[in-house]
C-alpha positions in Angstrom: 113.6 97.5 115.0 111.3 95.8 112.7 111.1 97.7 109.3 107.8 99.3 108.6 107.6 97.4 105.3 105.0 95.3 103.7 105.7 91.9 102.2 102.9 92.2 99.6 104.7 94.4 97.1 107.9 93.4 95.2 109.4 96.8 96.4 108.8 96.2 100.1 112.0 94.1 100.7 114.4 94.3 97.8 117.2 92.8 99.5 115.5 89.3 99.9 115.1 89.2 96.0 117.3 86.8 93.6 119.9 89.1 91.9 118.1 88.6 88.5 114.7 89.8 90.0 116.4 92.8 91.7 118.0 93.7 88.3 114.8 93.6 86.5 113.2 95.9 89.2 116.0 98.3 89.0 115.7 98.4 85.2 111.9 99.0 85.6 112.7 101.9 88.0 115.2 103.4 85.5 112.6 102.9 82.5 110.0 104.6 84.5 112.1 107.5 85.4 112.6 108.3 81.7 108.8 107.9 80.8 107.4 111.1 79.6 104.2 110.7 81.8 106.5 110.1 84.9 108.5 113.0 83.9 105.3 115.2 83.7 104.3 114.0 87.2 107.8 114.8 88.4 107.9 118.3 86.8 104.8 119.3 88.7 106.3 117.9 91.9 109.6 119.9 91.2 107.7 123.2 90.8 106.0 122.5 94.0 109.1 121.6 96.1 111.2 124.5 94.6 114.7 123.2 95.1 117.4 126.0 95.6 121.3 126.2 95.7 122.5 125.7 99.2 119.6 123.5 100.4 119.9 120.2 102.2 117.3 117.8 100.9 116.2 114.3 101.9 115.1 112.0 99.0 113.3 109.5 101.1 113.1 106.1 99.2 115.7 107.1 96.4 115.7 104.0 94.6 118.4 103.8 92.0 119.1 107.5 92.7 117.9 109.2 89.6 116.1 111.9 91.4 118.7 112.4 94.0 121.1 113.1 91.1 118.8 115.7 89.7 118.1 117.2 93.1 121.9 117.5 93.9 122.5 119.3 90.6 119.8 122.0 91.7 121.1 122.6 95.3 124.6 123.1 94.0 126.8 124.9 94.9 126.8 124.4 98.6 123.9 122.2 99.0 123.4 118.5 99.8 121.3 115.5 99.1 120.8 112.6 101.4 119.5 109.8 99.4 117.8 107.2 101.8 116.5 103.7 100.9 115.7 100.8 103.0 117.2 98.6 100.5 121.1 98.2 100.7 121.0 96.5 97.4 119.3 99.4 95.8 121.6 101.9 97.3 124.4 99.9 95.9 122.9 100.4 92.5 122.5 104.1 93.2 126.1 104.5 94.2 127.2 102.7 91.1 125.4 105.3 89.1 126.7 108.4 91.0 128.1 110.9 88.6 129.0 113.6 90.9 127.3 115.9 93.0 126.9 116.2 96.9 125.1 113.2 97.6 125.3 111.0 100.9 123.7 107.6 100.5 122.3 106.2 103.6 120.2 103.0 104.7 117.3 103.7 106.8 113.7 103.3 107.4 111.4 106.2 106.4 109.2 105.2 109.6 112.2 105.7 112.0 114.7 108.2 110.6 118.0 108.5 112.2 118.2 112.2 111.8 117.9 115.1 114.1 114.8 117.3 114.2 114.8 120.1 111.6 117.9 119.0 109.8 116.6 119.3 106.2 115.2 122.2 104.1 113.0 120.0 102.0 112.0 116.3 101.3 111.2 114.5 98.2 109.4 111.1 98.7 108.0 109.3 95.4 105.7 106.3 95.4 107.1 105.0 98.5 104.3 105.5 101.1 102.2 102.8 99.3 104.7 100.3 100.3 105.2 100.9 104.0 103.1 99.8 106.8 102.3 103.0 108.5 102.2 106.0 106.1 101.2 108.5 108.8 104.2 107.6 111.0 106.5 108.0 108.0 105.1 111.4 107.3 105.3 112.4 110.9 108.9 111.5 110.7 109.5 113.3 107.4 107.8 116.4 109.0 110.1 116.0 112.0 113.3 116.1 110.3 112.3 119.1 108.2 113.0 122.7 109.5 110.1 124.9 110.3 109.2 126.7 106.8 110.7 123.7 104.9 108.6 121.8 102.2 107.7 118.2 101.9 106.6 116.8 98.7 104.9 113.6 98.4 104.1 111.6 95.2 102.1 108.5 95.2 99.7 106.3 93.0 96.1 106.0 93.2 95.8 102.3 91.9 92.0 102.4 92.2 92.2 104.9 89.3 93.6 102.4 86.8 91.3 101.8 83.8 91.6 100.4 80.4 89.8 100.7 77.0 90.0 98.7 73.9 90.0 95.4 75.8 87.2 93.1 77.1 85.6 94.9 80.0 84.8 91.6 81.9 88.4 90.4 81.3 89.7 93.7 82.4 87.6 93.6 85.5 89.1 90.2 86.6 92.7 91.6 86.1 92.0 94.7 88.1 90.1 92.7 90.6 93.1 90.5 91.3 95.3 93.6 91.7 93.0 95.3 93.9 92.8 92.1 96.0 96.5 91.9 96.4 96.6 95.4 97.7 95.2 96.8 101.0 93.0 99.8 100.8 95.9 101.9 101.8 98.0 100.7 99.1 95.1 101.1 96.5 94.2 104.7 97.5 97.5 106.2 98.9 97.8 109.0 96.1 94.3 110.5 97.0 94.9 110.4 100.7 98.1 112.3 100.6 96.5 115.7 101.2 94.4 114.6 104.2 97.4 113.0 105.7 99.6 116.1 105.4 96.8 118.2 107.0 96.7 115.7 109.7 100.3 116.0 110.5 99.8 120.0 111.1 101.5 121.1 107.8 100.4 124.2 106.2 99.9 125.7 102.7 99.0 121.9 101.7 98.5 121.5 98.0 97.3 118.4 96.0 97.5 117.9 92.2 96.0 114.7 90.6 97.7 113.9 87.4 96.3 111.5 85.1 98.9 109.6 83.2 97.8 108.5 79.6 99.1 105.5 77.9 98.1 105.3 74.2 99.7 102.0 73.4 100.7 98.7 75.2 104.5 99.5 74.9 104.0 103.0 76.7 101.8 101.3 79.3 104.3 98.4 79.9 106.9 100.7 81.2 104.6 101.7 84.1 102.0 99.0 84.6 103.2 95.5 85.4 100.0 93.8 84.2 100.6 94.9 80.6 104.2 93.9 80.6 105.1 90.5 79.0 108.2 90.4 81.0 106.6 90.2 84.3 106.8 86.5 85.4 103.9 84.4 85.3 104.1 83.4 89.1 103.6 87.2 90.0 100.2 87.4 88.4 98.5 85.1 90.9 95.5 84.9 88.6 93.5 81.8 87.6 94.9 79.6 84.9 95.0 81.2 81.4 93.9 84.7 82.5 97.2 86.2 81.9 97.7 84.8 78.4 94.2 85.7 77.4 94.6 89.3 78.8 98.0 90.0 77.2 96.6 88.7 73.9 93.8 91.2 74.1 96.3 93.9 75.0 98.4 93.0 71.9 95.3 92.9 69.7 94.0 96.3 70.9 97.5 97.7 70.4 97.7 96.5 66.7 94.2 98.0 66.0 95.3 101.2 67.6 92.6 101.7 70.1 94.3 100.5 73.2 94.1 103.0 76.3 95.2 103.1 79.7 94.8 105.7 82.3 96.3 106.0 86.0 96.3 109.0 88.4 99.3 109.8 90.4 99.0 112.4 93.1 101.5 115.1 93.9 101.0 116.7 97.4 103.0 119.3 99.2 103.0 121.1 102.6 105.0 123.5 104.7 106.3 122.4 108.0 
C-alpha cells in the first residue's frame, strides 16, 4: 500500500534522507522535546489523556520515542505502549534510546493501522497529522483501534499563527509567505481543525485547547522554528537569493537588542470514542 505521506515536509519520509540529515532531524526532535514551551503543551495534553497504570496506549508517530518512554512509565505496572512510526530509521533511533519499560516498537502507517478494533485504551498523536495526506482517514483509524470509552489525544501546529516582532515586517512577510507557499492549507491550519475532525469522526466529550508558545529570543525560537535556525541548510529555504542571510541577520540584531519575539499556537484536542 502507498504510504499516506506527503513529500513536502522533511518529516514525511525520513527513510529516504541522507544519514547526516536524519541525524540532524532526530537531534532537532530531541531538542524540541526538552523545550519548556513544548513541555507546557505536552503537560496540557497529558492531563487531557490521563494515562493510568495497566493501560495499553498507542503512540502514533513516536519519533525518537521520548513520549513513548514517558507513557510507558505512567502505565506501569501491567500496561504497555506501542510506539509506531512510519520511518524504520526513526524507530531504530527510538530502540537505541530504550531505557526499560513495556514498549513495543512497530513500523506502520497511521492511515492504515495493522491493529484490531478496540485494541487500545488511548492514543497519543503529536505533530503527525500535518505530515500525512489524509488526516481524517488517520483519525478514523485511531478511533477504530481505540476501545469504546478510550481517549484520543491529538497535538498539532497552526503554522498560520506564526508571527514575529522586532524584525522588519516586510521581510518577515516574505519569509512567512514562502513558508505558507510550501505548505498546503491542511498543513498550515491542522491544529485549529483538530476539534472539528474529532467531532466529524463521531467522538464525544471533545475538547480543544490552543497553547500559544512564546519565544523571547532567537536561541529559544531556533529550537522549534526552522526559519530562525542558522543550522538549517540554505537549500531548504527555497527563498529568493539573499533573503535567508538578510533575515537571519535581522533576527540576530533583534536578539542582541532584546526585542525579538516569536509566537506560535499549538493545539491540543481530545475526544472519547
